[in-house]
VOSEVO-374275 format. One record per residue (C-alpha): residue number from 0; residue in three letters; x, y, z. Coordinates in steps of 0.2 Angstrom, whole numbers. Layout:
REM VOSEVO-374275
NODE    n  res      u      v      w
NODE  NUM  ALA      X      Y      Z
...
This chain:
REM VOSEVO-374275
NODE    n  res      u      v      w
NODE    0  MET    101    177    225
NODE    1  ARG     85    179    217
NODE    2  SER     90    196    210
NODE    3  VAL    105    190    200
NODE    4  PHE    105    183    185
NODE    5  LEU    118    170    177
NODE    6  THR    124    173    159
NODE    7  VAL    138    159    151
NODE    8  GLY    146    166    136
NODE    9  LEU    150    154    120
NODE   10  ILE    146    138    129
NODE   11  ALA    131    129    120
NODE   12  LEU    122    121    135
NODE   13  ALA    112    109    124
NODE   14  THR    119     92    117
NODE   15  ALA    112     87     99
NODE   16  ALA    104     72     99
NODE   17  SER    111     54     91
NODE   18  ALA    111     50     75
NODE   19  GLU    106     32     80
NODE   20  PRO     91     32     95
NODE   21  ARG     93     23    111
NODE   22  LYS     87      6    116
NODE   23  LEU     81      7    135
NODE   24  SER     75    -10    145
NODE   25  VAL     70     -7    163
NODE   26  THR     69    -22    175
NODE   27  ILE     60    -16    191
NODE   28  TYR     61    -23    207
NODE   29  ASN     50    -24    220
NODE   30  SER     66    -19    233
NODE   31  GLY     66     -2    227
NODE   32  ARG     79     -5    214
NODE   33  SER     80     -7    194
NODE   34  LEU     92    -13    183
NODE   35  VAL     95     -3    167
NODE   36  GLN    101     -6    152
NODE   37  ASP    106      6    140
NODE   38  ILE    110      4    122
NODE   39  ARG    117     19    110
NODE   40  THR    127     19     93
NODE   41  GLU    143     29     97
NODE   42  ASN    155     37     84
NODE   43  LEU    174     31     91
NODE   44  ASN    190     34     86
NODE   45  ALA    203     23     84
NODE   46  GLY    215     23    100
NODE   47  ARG    210     30    120
NODE   48  GLN    196     43    123
NODE   49  ARG    182     47    134
NODE   50  LEU    164     42    131
NODE   51  GLU    151     53    141
NODE   52  PHE    133     45    143
NODE   53  LYS    120     57    147
NODE   54  ASP    104     55    154
NODE   55  VAL    108     42    166
NODE   56  SER    100     39    182
NODE   57  PRO    105     51    198
NODE   58  GLU    103     37    209
NODE   59  ILE    115     25    199
NODE   60  GLN    125     14    210
NODE   61  SER    139     18    200
NODE   62  GLU    149      2    207
NODE   63  THR    138     -9    196
NODE   64  VAL    140     -1    180
NODE   65  THR    146    -12    166
NODE   66  LEU    150     -6    149
NODE   67  SER    151    -18    133
NODE   68  ALA    156    -16    115
NODE   69  PRO    166    -26    102
NODE   70  GLY    186    -21    101
NODE   71  ILE    185     -9    117
NODE   72  GLU    193    -11    133
NODE   73  ILE    189      0    148
NODE   74  ILE    202     10    157
NODE   75  GLU    191     20    170
NODE   76  GLN    174     28    172
NODE   77  ASN    168     44    181
NODE   78  PHE    151     47    189
NODE   79  ASP    148     67    187
NODE   80  TYR    132     71    196
NODE   81  ASP    138     92    202
NODE   82  LEU    123     97    192
NODE   83  LEU    125    115    185
NODE   84  SER    114    129    193
NODE   85  PRO    117    145    197
NODE   86  GLN    121    141    215
NODE   87  THR    134    127    209
NODE   88  LEU    142    139    195
NODE   89  MET    142    153    210
NODE   90  ASN    152    141    221
NODE   91  LYS    165    134    208
NODE   92  ALA    168    153    203
NODE   93  VAL    175    156    220
NODE   94  GLY    193    163    217
NODE   95  GLU    190    168    200
NODE   96  THR    183    184    193
NODE   97  VAL    169    189    184
NODE   98  LYS    160    202    176
NODE   99  ILE    145    212    187
NODE  100  VAL    132    220    176
NODE  101  ARG    122    233    186
NODE  102  THR    108    242    178
NODE  103  ASN     99    258    182
NODE  104  PRO     81    256    185
NODE  105  GLY     80    275    183
NODE  106  ASN     87    276    166
NODE  107  GLY     90    259    161
NODE  108  SER    110    264    159
NODE  109  GLN    121    247    164
NODE  110  VAL    140    248    172
NODE  111  THR    151    233    171
NODE  112  GLU    164    230    183
NODE  113  SER    176    213    185
NODE  114  ALA    174    207    201
NODE  115  LYS    184    192    210
NODE  116  VAL    172    182    219
NODE  117  LEU    180    180    238
NODE  118  ALA    166    168    245
NODE  119  VAL    149    162    243
NODE  120  ASN    143    158    263
NODE  121  ASN    125    163    265
NODE  122  GLY    127    176    251
NODE  123  VAL    141    182    239
NODE  124  VAL    155    190    243
NODE  125  LEU    166    201    230
NODE  126  GLN    181    213    228
NODE  127  ILE    178    227    215
NODE  128  GLY    196    236    214
NODE  129  ASP    201    240    231
NODE  130  ARG    184    238    241
NODE  131  ILE    175    223    247
NODE  132  GLU    155    223    241
NODE  133  ILE    142    208    245
NODE  134  LEU    131    203    231
NODE  135  ARG    115    212    236
NODE  136  GLU     98    202    236
NODE  137  ASP     88    221    235
NODE  138  GLY     80    220    218
NODE  139  VAL     92    229    208
NODE  140  PRO     93    221    192
NODE  141  THR    111    214    191
NODE  142  ARG    120    201    182
NODE  143  VAL    132    189    185
NODE  144  ILE    142    186    167
NODE  145  PHE    157    168    167
NODE  146  ASP    167    166    155
NODE  147  LYS    165    148    155
NODE  148  VAL    156    133    163
NODE  149  PRO    168    124    176
NODE  150  PRO    173    109    167
NODE  151  ASN    164     97    182
NODE  152  LEU    150    104    180
NODE  153  ARG    136     96    171
NODE  154  ALA    119    100    162
NODE  155  ARG    114     84    166
NODE  156  PRO    120     68    177
NODE  157  THR    134     60    165
NODE  158  LEU    144     44    166
NODE  159  SER    160     46    158
NODE  160  VAL    171     31    152
NODE  161  THR    188     30    147
NODE  162  VAL    191     17    134
NODE  163  ASP    204     10    122
NODE  164  ALA    196      6    103
NODE  165  ASP    206     -7     93
NODE  166  LYS    197      5     76
NODE  167  ALA    188     19     72
NODE  168  GLY    170     19     65
NODE  169  PRO    153     18     73
NODE  170  ARG    150      5     87
NODE  171  GLU    134     -2     97
NODE  172  THR    137     -1    117
NODE  173  LYS    129     -8    130
NODE  174  LEU    128      0    148
NODE  175  THR    121    -10    160
NODE  176  TYR    119     -3    178
NODE  177  LEU    107     -5    195
NODE  178  THR     97     11    202
NODE  179  GLY     86     17    214
NODE  180  GLY     71     27    212
NODE  181  LEU     60     15    204
NODE  182  ASP     45      3    210
NODE  183  TRP     30     -3    207
NODE  184  SER     16    -14    214
NODE  185  ALA      0    -20    209
NODE  186  ASP    -20    -18    211
NODE  187  TYR    -32    -30    206
NODE  188  VAL    -52    -23    204
NODE  189  ALA    -64    -38    206
NODE  190  LEU    -82    -39    202
NODE  191  PHE    -93    -52    209
NODE  192  ASP   -106    -59    203
NODE  193  GLU   -114    -71    218
NODE  194  LYS   -128    -78    209
NODE  195  ASN   -119    -88    195
NODE  196  GLY   -102    -90    206
NODE  197  LYS    -91    -81    196
NODE  198  ILE    -79    -66    195
NODE  199  ASP    -71    -53    183
NODE  200  MET    -55    -46    185
NODE  201  GLN    -43    -33    181
NODE  202  GLY    -25    -31    187
NODE  203  TRP    -15    -16    186
NODE  204  ILE      2    -10    187
NODE  205  THR      7      6    196
NODE  206  LEU     25     12    192
NODE  207  GLU     31     27    201
NODE  208  ASN     48     35    195
NODE  209  THR     57     47    207
NODE  210  ALA     74     42    200
NODE  211  GLY     79     60    193
NODE  212  VAL     78     54    175
NODE  213  SER     64     50    163
NODE  214  PHE     65     33    156
NODE  215  ASP     58     37    137
NODE  216  ASP     50     23    124
NODE  217  ALA     57      9    136
NODE  218  GLU     53    -11    135
NODE  219  VAL     48    -13    156
NODE  220  GLN     50    -28    163
NODE  221  LEU     42    -31    181
NODE  222  VAL     50    -44    191
NODE  223  ALA     41    -50    207
NODE  224  GLY     50    -58    223
NODE  225  ASN     60    -51    235
NODE  226  VAL     79    -51    229
NODE  227  GLY     91    -51    243
NODE  228  ARG    104    -39    247
NODE  229  GLY    121    -42    253
NODE  230  ILE    121    -61    242
NODE  231  THR    127    -66    226
NODE  232  TYR    118    -55    213
NODE  233  SER    119    -60    191
NODE  234  PRO    108    -48    180
NODE  235  PRO     96    -54    170
NODE  236  ALA     95    -55    151
NODE  237  MET     85    -44    144
NODE  238  THR     74    -49    129
NODE  239  SER     74    -38    114
NODE  240  ALA     63    -27    109
NODE  241  GLY     48    -34    101
NODE  242  THR     46    -50    110
NODE  243  MET     36    -46    124
NODE  244  THR     21    -56    125
NODE  245  GLY     13    -50    146
NODE  246  ALA     15    -67    151
NODE  247  ALA     23    -70    166
NODE  248  THR     40    -81    164
NODE  249  PRO     49    -88    177
NODE  250  LEU     68    -81    183
NODE  251  SER     76    -93    198
NODE  252  ASP     63    -91    212
NODE  253  TYR     53    -76    204
NODE  254  TYR     43    -71    190
NODE  255  ILE     45    -59    176
NODE  256  TYR     31    -47    169
NODE  257  PRO     35    -39    152
NODE  258  LEU     23    -25    149
NODE  259  LYS     16    -27    131
NODE  260  GLU     22    -13    123
NODE  261  ARG     36      0    127
NODE  262  THR     32     15    138
NODE  263  THR     39     31    144
NODE  264  ILE     42     32    162
NODE  265  ALA     41     52    166
NODE  266  GLN     52     60    180
NODE  267  ASN     42     63    195
NODE  268  GLN     27     53    186
NODE  269  THR     15     38    191
NODE  270  LYS      9     27    178
NODE  271  GLN     -4     14    177
NODE  272  VAL     -3     -1    163
NODE  273  SER    -16    -16    164
NODE  274  PHE     -7    -33    163
NODE  275  LEU    -23    -45    171
NODE  276  ASP    -39    -47    164
NODE  277  VAL    -52    -60    167
NODE  278  ILE    -69    -64    162
NODE  279  GLY    -81    -76    171
NODE  280  ALA    -67    -87    182
NODE  281  PRO    -76    -99    196
NODE  282  ALA    -77    -90    212
NODE  283  ARG    -89    -93    228
NODE  284  LYS    -92    -85    245
NODE  285  ALA    -89    -92    261
NODE  286  TYR    -91    -86    279
NODE  287  ARG    -78    -92    293
NODE  288  VAL    -74    -92    311
NODE  289  ASP    -54    -92    316
NODE  290  MET    -54    -98    334
NODE  291  GLY    -38    -99    343
NODE  292  GLY    -37   -107    360
NODE  293  PHE    -53   -110    369
NODE  294  ARG    -65    -98    378
NODE  295  SER    -82    -93    384
NODE  296  GLN    -88    -77    376
NODE  297  GLU   -103    -67    381
NODE  298  GLN   -103    -57    364
NODE  299  PRO   -105    -67    348
NODE  300  ILE    -90    -67    335
NODE  301  ALA    -95    -61    317
NODE  302  ALA    -90    -72    302
NODE  303  ALA    -77    -64    290
NODE  304  VAL    -85    -65    273
NODE  305  LYS    -72    -70    261
NODE  306  LEU    -73    -74    242
NODE  307  GLU    -63    -91    237
NODE  308  PHE    -55    -92    220
NODE  309  ALA    -39    -97    209
NODE  310  ALA    -27    -85    207
NODE  311  GLY    -25    -79    190
NODE  312  GLY    -44    -84    188
NODE  313  GLY    -38   -101    185
NODE  314  GLN    -26    -95    168
NODE  315  GLY    -12   -103    176
NODE  316  ALA     -4    -83    179
NODE  317  PRO      4    -80    197
NODE  318  MET      0    -63    203
NODE  319  PRO     11    -53    211
NODE  320  ALA     10    -45    228
NODE  321  GLY     -6    -31    230
NODE  322  THR    -22    -25    234
NODE  323  VAL    -39    -33    227
NODE  324  ARG    -55    -24    229
NODE  325  PHE    -69    -31    227
NODE  326  TYR    -84    -25    219
NODE  327  VAL   -104    -31    217
NODE  328  ARG   -119    -24    207
NODE  329  ASP   -134    -17    216
NODE  330  ALA   -152    -20    212
NODE  331  ALA   -148     -8    199
NODE  332  GLY   -134    -17    191
NODE  333  ASN   -122     -1    197
NODE  334  PRO   -107    -11    204
NODE  335  LYS   -103     -6    224
NODE  336  PHE    -87     -8    233
NODE  337  ILE    -88    -21    247
NODE  338  GLY    -71    -23    254
NODE  339  GLU    -52    -26    251
NODE  340  SER    -39    -37    255
NODE  341  ASN    -19    -37    253
NODE  342  ILE    -11    -53    245
NODE  343  GLY      7    -60    245
NODE  344  HIS     16    -64    229
NODE  345  THR      3    -79    225
NODE  346  PRO     12    -93    214
NODE  347  ALA      0    -99    200
NODE  348  GLY    -12   -113    205
NODE  349  SER    -15   -107    221
NODE  350  GLU    -33   -106    231
NODE  351  LEU    -35    -89    237
NODE  352  SER    -47    -83    254
NODE  353  LEU    -50    -66    253
NODE  354  GLN    -57    -57    266
NODE  355  THR    -70    -43    262
NODE  356  GLY    -77    -40    277
NODE  357  GLN    -88    -48    291
NODE  358  ALA   -104    -53    291
NODE  359  PHE   -114    -43    306
NODE  360  ASP   -129    -58    304
NODE  361  VAL   -119    -73    304
NODE  362  THR   -111    -75    320
NODE  363  LEU   -103    -89    332
NODE  364  GLN   -103    -88    350
NODE  365  PRO    -92   -100    361
NODE  366  THR    -96   -107    378
NODE  367  ILE    -85   -120    389
NODE  368  VAL    -94   -133    395
NODE  369  ASN    -81   -142    404
NODE  370  GLN    -62   -139    407
NODE  371  ASP    -53   -154    416
NODE  372  LYS    -32   -149    418
NODE  373  ARG    -27   -169    416
NODE  374  SER     -8   -165    418
NODE  375  ASN      5   -151    419
NODE  376  THR      5   -152    399
NODE  377  LYS    -14   -157    395
NODE  378  THR    -30   -151    398
NODE  379  ARG    -46   -157    392
NODE  380  TYR    -58   -144    383
NODE  381  GLU    -78   -148    381
NODE  382  MET    -85   -134    371
NODE  383  LYS   -101   -127    363
NODE  384  TYR   -101   -117    348
NODE  385  LEU   -119   -109    345
NODE  386  VAL   -117   -103    327
NODE  387  ARG   -133    -89    322
NODE  388  ASN   -139    -86    305
NODE  389  ALA   -149    -70    303
NODE  390  ARG   -151    -70    283
NODE  391  PRO   -165    -75    275
NODE  392  GLU   -156    -89    265
NODE  393  PRO   -143   -105    273
NODE  394  VAL   -128   -103    273
NODE  395  VAL   -112   -115    279
NODE  396  VAL   -102   -108    291
NODE  397  GLN    -83   -115    291
NODE  398  VAL    -77   -115    309
NODE  399  ARG    -58   -117    312
NODE  400  GLN    -50   -123    328
NODE  401  SER    -32   -120    332
NODE  402  GLY    -22   -124    349
NODE  403  LEU    -22   -141    350
NODE  404  GLY     -5   -143    350
NODE  405  ARG     11   -156    345
NODE  406  ASP      1   -169    358
NODE  407  GLY    -17   -162    355
NODE  408  LYS    -31   -176    351
NODE  409  LEU    -50   -173    346
NODE  410  ILE    -60   -185    356
NODE  411  GLU    -78   -183    351
NODE  412  GLU    -88   -172    338
NODE  413  SER   -105   -167    334
NODE  414  LEU   -102   -163    314
NODE  415  LYS    -90   -173    305
NODE  416  GLY    -74   -162    302
NODE  417  ARG    -54   -164    296
NODE  418  LYS    -39   -159    302
NODE  419  LEU    -29   -145    292
NODE  420  ASN    -13   -146    301
NODE  421  ALA     -5   -156    319
NODE  422  ASP    -12   -141    327
NODE  423  THR    -28   -135    319
NODE  424  LEU    -49   -143    317
NODE  425  ALA    -61   -137    303
NODE  426  TRP    -78   -141    301
NODE  427  ASP    -92   -135    290
NODE  428  VAL   -106   -130    299
NODE  429  PRO   -124   -128    289
NODE  430  VAL   -135   -116    297
NODE  431  PRO   -153   -113    292
NODE  432  ALA   -159    -97    287
NODE  433  ASN   -165    -86    301
NODE  434  GLY   -159   -102    310
NODE  435  GLU   -145   -110    321
NODE  436  THR   -133   -123    322
NODE  437  THR   -124   -130    340
NODE  438  LEU   -107   -138    337
NODE  439  THR   -100   -148    351
NODE  440  PHE    -83   -156    353
NODE  441  THR    -70   -163    364
NODE  442  VAL    -52   -160    364
NODE  443  ASP    -37   -165    373
NODE  444  SER    -24   -151    371
NODE  445  GLY     -6   -155    375
NODE  446  TYR     11   -147    373
């Protein structure tokens, strides 16, 4: 019906703005759902009446709606999401009489006829007098005039609540509900200064809104942690406007990150806001090779390059899950990208060791010198690891060996190592510039 223009008479579709501004608070979880608190001032009459809350999220979970206000009793609530459009207006007109106005493209004259809408199935079927017509889509200027908008069609998603008020007068109402369509993620930009052993890091929160409505001038809080579904759930209390500090605060087993300022999250918008700024935190580069099991290999294994530092730069702040992208400065002082790594939700005080890439000039070549099966569940391995360094400066390579098993035991070693856990040994192997170091050890692997 591209050529059909719909006109609604005697109906004002715009709603006057409320005298009192709305106060919006939005708590966004990683699980794809959010908690919305919408505070509005309503002028109530005494007794039973219906309150309409426009601009609620079309993704609202209606079963989670709560409304509170002093001196009112909730009778029932309805969420009307059948939105006004040319198609829905015509669908609702089936069986009703409308006016069809056709304009002669030659002389501009108009002809108006009354028509009954018989059906709207892949086109509009009309009864005009004693004839049946199909509303054409051939470019002839045509308008369909309706007397009114059906009561169950809304210009915007609307939540209506029937209440019983003890007295008339303005009342602050607090509407709370869960909704989908909002999400957030964290990204970090880290500039590493290897010479001075320092790292600068900035954290960005990316907000995404596909809920079908804008959240204007909202107080936004982000919850790091995975909220379970199908368990008992209690919405957190929202902080009042103007109290946000930007510091993470604990909530049960989660952390809340309040944004420092109110912000608008527009529909179909991706927004980025800064939440972490660390300058000169201690950090160091490390080379590591993780060996799972015992084997010989003709081709050497490149060591992983890792950057190690405290979560939040040692400022006592947890880091929500996201991607950390690392940069170093070149000889001209310009930052160059060297790699990225993903982190999970990381508690404050945690030590991070994040891989940026692999070092082709620092390698390990494993060789089984001897293998002796001592029982059905135990095998003795005599291993030689040749660690090479083709760099112009000495390095230390951390070698981690897993596969000991619960009954495993270290028999001997050429370098003093340590046991990380029941299954894993570790050695820090110093390797001179343009040189090599051989690590040998013997273990019993048993289960």
